[in-house]
C-alpha positions in Angstrom: -65.5 50.6 -30.8 -66.4 54.7 -30.8 -68.8 55.9 -28.3 -72.4 56.1 -29.5 -73.4 57.7 -26.2 -74.4 61.2 -28.1 -75.7 59.3 -30.9 -79.6 59.1 -29.9 -79.4 62.4 -28.5 -80.6 64.6 -31.5 -83.5 65.8 -33.2 -83.1 68.4 -35.8 -85.4 70.8 -37.7 -84.5 74.4 -37.0 -83.0 77.9 -36.5 -85.3 78.3 -33.3 -86.7 76.4 -30.5 -90.5 75.3 -30.6 -91.8 75.9 -27.1 -94.7 73.4 -27.4 -92.2 70.6 -28.2 -89.4 71.7 -25.7 -90.2 69.4 -23.1 -88.6 66.3 -24.5 -86.2 64.6 -22.0 -82.6 63.2 -22.9 -82.2 61.9 -19.2 -80.1 63.3 -16.2 -76.9 63.3 -17.6 -75.5 66.1 -19.6 -74.0 65.2 -23.1 -70.2 66.7 -23.0 -70.8 67.1 -26.7 -73.7 69.3 -26.7 -74.3 72.8 -25.1 -78.0 71.9 -24.7 -79.3 68.6 -23.3 -83.0 69.6 -23.4 -84.3 70.8 -26.6 -86.3 69.8 -29.7 -85.8 71.9 -32.7 -88.1 72.5 -35.4 -88.0 75.1 -38.4 -86.0 76.2 -41.6 -82.4 76.0 -42.2 -82.8 73.3 -39.4 -79.9 70.6 -39.8 -77.4 73.0 -39.7 -78.8 74.6 -36.5 -78.3 71.2 -34.8 -74.8 70.7 -36.1 -73.4 73.8 -34.7 -74.4 72.7 -30.9 -72.2 69.7 -31.5 -68.2 70.0 -30.4 -66.7 67.5 -32.8 -68.2 64.3 -31.9 -66.7 61.3 -33.1 -67.8 60.4 -36.4 -69.6 57.0 -36.8 -71.1 54.9 -39.5 -74.8 54.1 -38.7 -77.1 51.6 -40.0 -80.7 52.4 -39.7 -82.7 49.2 -40.3 -86.5 48.8 -41.2 -88.8 46.6 -42.1 -90.9 48.9 -43.8 -90.4 50.5 -47.2 -88.0 53.3 -47.6 -88.6 56.0 -48.7 -90.9 57.8 -47.7 -90.7 57.6 -44.0 -90.6 61.1 -42.5 -89.2 60.0 -39.1 -86.3 58.0 -40.5 -85.6 60.7 -42.9 -85.5 63.4 -40.2 -83.4 61.5 -38.0 -80.8 60.3 -40.5 -80.4 63.9 -41.9 -79.7 65.2 -38.6 -77.1 62.9 -38.1 -75.8 63.4 -41.6 -75.6 67.1 -41.0 -73.3 66.2 -37.9 -70.7 64.5 -40.1 -72.1 60.9 -39.5 -72.4 58.5 -42.2 -75.8 56.8 -42.6 -77.0 53.8 -44.5 -81.0 53.0 -44.4 -81.1 48.9 -44.8 -85.0 48.8 -46.0 -87.2 45.9 -46.6 -87.2 45.0 -50.4 -90.6 43.6 -50.4 -92.1 46.7 -48.9 -90.2 49.4 -50.9 -92.1 50.7 -53.7 -89.8 53.3 -54.6 -85.9 52.4 -55.0 -83.4 55.2 -54.6 -79.5 54.6 -53.6 -79.1 58.0 -52.1 -81.6 60.6 -50.5 -80.3 63.8 -49.3 -77.0 62.5 -48.4 -78.5 59.2 -46.9 -77.2 55.8 -48.5 -80.0 53.2 -49.0 -79.8 49.3 -49.5 -82.5 46.9 -49.9 -82.6 43.5 -48.6 -84.9 40.6 -48.4 -86.4 40.1 -44.7 -87.3 36.7 -43.7 -91.0 35.6 -43.9 -90.9 33.5 -40.7 -92.4 35.3 -37.4 -89.5 37.5 -36.6 -88.9 36.2 -32.9 -88.2 32.9 -34.6 -86.2 34.3 -37.4 -82.4 33.5 -37.6 -80.1 36.5 -36.7 -77.4 35.0 -39.4 -79.9 36.3 -41.9 -79.3 40.0 -41.1 -75.4 39.4 -39.9 -74.0 39.1 -43.4 -75.7 42.4 -44.3 -74.7 44.3 -41.1 -71.1 43.2 -41.5 -70.9 44.2 -45.1 -72.0 47.6 -44.1 -69.0 48.0 -41.8 -71.3 49.7 -39.0 -70.3 51.1 -35.8 -74.1 51.5 -34.4 -77.3 49.7 -35.7 -80.2 51.7 -35.0 -83.4 49.8 -35.5 -86.4 51.7 -36.8 -89.5 50.4 -35.0 -90.2 46.6 -33.6 -90.7 44.3 -36.7 -87.6 42.3 -37.0 -85.9 44.1 -34.2 -85.2 40.9 -32.4 -83.1 38.9 -34.9 -81.4 42.2 -36.0 -80.1 43.0 -32.6 -79.0 39.5 -32.0 -76.9 39.7 -35.5 -75.5 43.2 -34.1 -74.7 41.5 -30.8 -72.7 38.7 -32.7 -70.6 41.7 -34.4 -70.3 43.7 -31.2 -72.0 46.7 -32.5 -73.8 49.2 -30.4 -77.6 48.9 -30.8 -80.2 51.6 -30.5 -84.1 50.7 -30.7 -86.5 53.2 -32.1 -90.0 52.3 -31.2 -92.6 54.1 -33.4 -95.6 52.1 -32.2 -96.6 49.7 -29.4 -96.7 46.9 -31.6 -98.8 44.4 -29.1 -101.4 47.1 -28.7 -101.2 47.6 -32.6 -101.9 44.3 -33.4 -104.7 43.8 -30.8 -106.6 46.8 -32.5 -105.5 45.4 -36.0 -108.8 45.5 -37.9 -107.5 42.6 -40.1 -107.6 40.2 -36.9 -111.0 41.5 -36.0 -113.6 38.4 -36.6 -110.6 35.9 -36.7 -110.5 33.1 -34.2 -109.2 34.2 -31.0 -106.1 32.0 -30.8 -104.9 33.8 -34.0 -105.3 37.2 -32.6 -103.7 36.2 -29.4 -100.9 34.7 -31.3 -100.1 38.1 -33.0 -100.1 39.7 -29.8 -98.0 37.0 -28.0 -95.4 37.1 -31.0 -95.1 40.9 -31.0 -94.8 41.0 -27.2 -92.0 38.5 -27.3 -90.1 40.7 -29.8 -90.5 43.8 -27.6 -89.2 41.9 -24.6 -86.2 40.5 -26.4 -85.3 43.6 -28.3 -85.6 46.1 -25.3 -83.4 43.9 -23.4 -80.6 43.9 -26.0 -80.6 47.6 -27.0 -78.1 49.8 -25.5 -80.4 52.6 -25.7 -84.4 52.6 -26.3 -86.2 55.7 -28.1 -89.9 56.4 -28.2 -91.9 59.3 -29.5 -93.6 60.3 -26.5 -93.2 60.2 -22.9 -96.4 58.0 -22.5 -94.8 55.3 -24.6 -91.8 55.2 -22.4 -93.9 54.7 -19.4 -95.5 51.7 -21.0 -92.4 50.1 -22.1 -90.7 50.6 -18.8 -93.7 48.7 -17.2 -94.5 46.0 -20.0 -90.7 45.2 -20.5 -89.2 46.6 -17.3 -86.9 48.8 -19.4 -84.5 50.8 -17.1 -85.7 54.5 -17.0 -81.9 55.6 -18.0 -82.1 53.5 -21.0 -85.4 55.4 -22.3 -85.1 58.5 -24.3 -87.7 60.6 -26.0 -87.4 61.9 -29.6 -90.8 63.2 -30.9 -92.5 63.2 -34.3 -91.6 67.0 -35.5 -91.7 68.6 -38.8 -88.8 70.0 -40.9 -90.5 73.3 -41.7 -87.9 73.7 -44.6 -91.0 72.0 -46.7 -93.2 74.7 -46.2 -90.7 77.5 -47.5 -91.7 76.9 -51.1 -95.2 75.4 -50.3 -98.2 77.5 -51.5 -101.9 77.0 -50.7 -103.6 74.9 -52.9 -106.4 76.3 -55.2 -109.6 75.5 -53.8 -113.1 76.9 -54.7 -113.5 80.4 -52.9 -115.7 81.1 -50.4 -115.4 77.7 -48.6 -114.7 76.7 -45.2 -112.3 73.6 -45.4 -112.0 71.0 -42.6 -109.1 68.7 -43.2 -107.8 65.4 -42.3 -104.3 64.1 -43.4 -103.1 60.7 -42.7 -103.8 56.9 -43.4 -107.1 55.4 -43.5 -106.2 51.9 -42.7 -107.5 51.2 -39.3 -110.9 51.8 -37.5 -108.7 53.5 -34.7 -108.4 56.6 -36.8 -112.1 56.9 -36.3 -112.9 58.9 -39.7 -116.6 57.9 -39.7 -117.6 60.8 -37.5 -116.3 63.1 -40.1 -118.8 61.7 -42.6 -121.6 61.9 -40.0 -120.6 65.7 -39.3 -120.8 66.6 -43.0 -124.4 65.1 -43.0 -125.3 67.1 -39.8 -123.7 70.5 -41.7 -125.4 69.7 -44.8 -127.4 72.9 -44.5 -124.1 75.0 -44.3 -123.2 74.8 -48.1 -119.8 76.5 -47.4 -118.5 73.6 -45.1 -116.5 71.1 -47.0 -114.2 68.3 -45.9 -110.8 67.3 -47.3 -109.7 63.7 -46.6 -106.1 63.5 -47.8 -104.8 60.1 -47.9 -105.6 56.4 -48.7 -105.8 53.2 -46.8 -108.3 50.0 -46.9 -111.0 52.2 -44.9 -111.3 54.9 -47.7 -114.0 52.7 -49.7 -115.9 52.3 -46.6 -115.9 55.9 -46.0 -116.7 56.7 -49.7 -119.7 54.2 -49.4 -121.1 55.9 -46.4 -121.0 59.4 -47.9 -122.7 58.2 -50.8 -125.5 56.4 -48.6 -125.9 59.8 -46.5 -125.8 62.0 -49.7 -122.8 64.2 -48.6 -120.3 63.0 -51.5 -120.4 66.5 -52.9 -119.4 68.0 -49.4 -116.3 65.4 -49.0 -113.3 65.4 -51.3 -111.0 62.0 -51.1 -107.8 62.9 -52.8 -106.2 59.6 -52.4 -102.4 59.6 -51.5 -100.7 62.8 -52.7 -97.0 63.7 -52.7 -96.1 65.5 -49.5 -95.6 68.9 -51.0 -99.3 68.7 -52.2 -100.5 67.5 -48.7 -98.8 70.8 -47.3 -100.5 72.9 -49.8 -103.9 71.4 -49.0 -103.0 72.2 -45.2 -102.1 75.8 -46.1 -105.5 76.2 -47.9 -107.5 74.7 -45.0 -109.4 76.3 -42.2 -109.1 73.9 -39.5 -107.7 70.5 -39.2 -108.8 67.3 -37.3 -107.3 64.4 -35.4 -110.3 62.3 -34.6 -108.6 59.0 -33.4 -110.5 56.9 -31.0 -109.1 57.0 -27.4 -107.4 53.6 -26.9 -104.6 52.2 -25.0 -102.8 52.3 -28.3 -103.6 55.9 -29.3 -103.0 57.2 -25.7 -99.3 56.6 -25.9 -98.7 58.0 -29.4 -98.0 61.4 -31.1 -99.0 61.3 -34.7 -96.8 63.2 -37.1 -100.1 64.9 -38.6 -100.5 67.1 -35.3 -97.2 68.7 -35.6 -97.8 69.1 -39.2 -100.9 70.9 -38.6 -99.2 73.2 -36.0 -96.7 73.8 -38.5 -99.3 75.2 -41.0 -100.5 77.5 -38.4 -103.9 75.9 -38.1 -106.3 75.3 -35.5 -106.9 71.5 -34.4 -109.9 69.8 -33.0 -108.6 66.5 -31.5 -110.0 63.7 -29.2 -108.5 64.1 -25.9 -105.7 61.7 -26.1 -103.4 61.7 -23.3 -100.3 63.1 -24.9 -102.3 65.9 -26.5 -104.1 66.8 -23.2 -100.6 66.8 -21.2 -98.8 68.8 -23.6 -101.3 71.3 -24.8 -103.2 71.9 -21.8 -102.9 75.5 -21.8 -104.0 76.0 -25.4 -107.1 73.5 -25.1 -110.5 75.2 -25.1 
């Protein structure tokens, strides 16, 4: 089995180091394949920049497994591209049911679609995944987020494969704050939280390495699942600035002051109602407009609130747009917002939208989430 020790010590994106993100930690031991062990790179021409830091690491075949659909997924794409750029062979195994777009290859990444079991994942059989993993002839299984992680990890162990668990969310907390479970009977809601907690406990114990998106999430898992410190690694959500090279500002009516939100609208923890109320309070300032870029279950609720308050003419709901169009809207904006409710869930996350806002060079108005305050304290007014 070829060593996977250096495998999770990556993040791509750039010709230059971005100082606001450089605090990411890889642990105490220096990687013999790297000239630098403490860096996060963002910027154009980026993937080659990471590759030049490597001194001929062993080439591996890495399987990234995700319960979600693929593409798109910014984090998976960034990580996979970084590994492909260093010579590794990457195959993404995605959920057939969740994938609205089907591709066989994406920027050098192989993609395969399989059916995931409908049973609760801690109870699902690992043999459902064993055949798929074996047919891919892998060296490393990189599990993207917690859903389905425990049976996938078990299947990987039966094949003596190295395993990396990449946690994008704290799923027990995500289930606890899931609006679909609000108003349900207490046993049902607690059942979802319990199942995801069991999955987290099993998969973090089986993984050879655990990646989180921010230090606060690492602290959460060290306490909740007793994950050893030397097993935890942080790879933040960053932006591939190459997408901005050809982007041009969207053509918006001149003379406006545009306040922009980019992201999902599927959960109440995103706290988007205050933006509609702000539009009402600022109704006397005709030049102030709000751009709501994205979609989700809460979008009709927000539109109804805007109609009820009589501010539908001050708010533009674009719905889901291609990534290039979202970048164009960002470049045309005057200020961007991150209005998430401050909860135990949001206090251990770092949304992609925040680094996208910074990459577009826009000032950001944010609620005082713990990672935001800690990382950008000197830039807060």
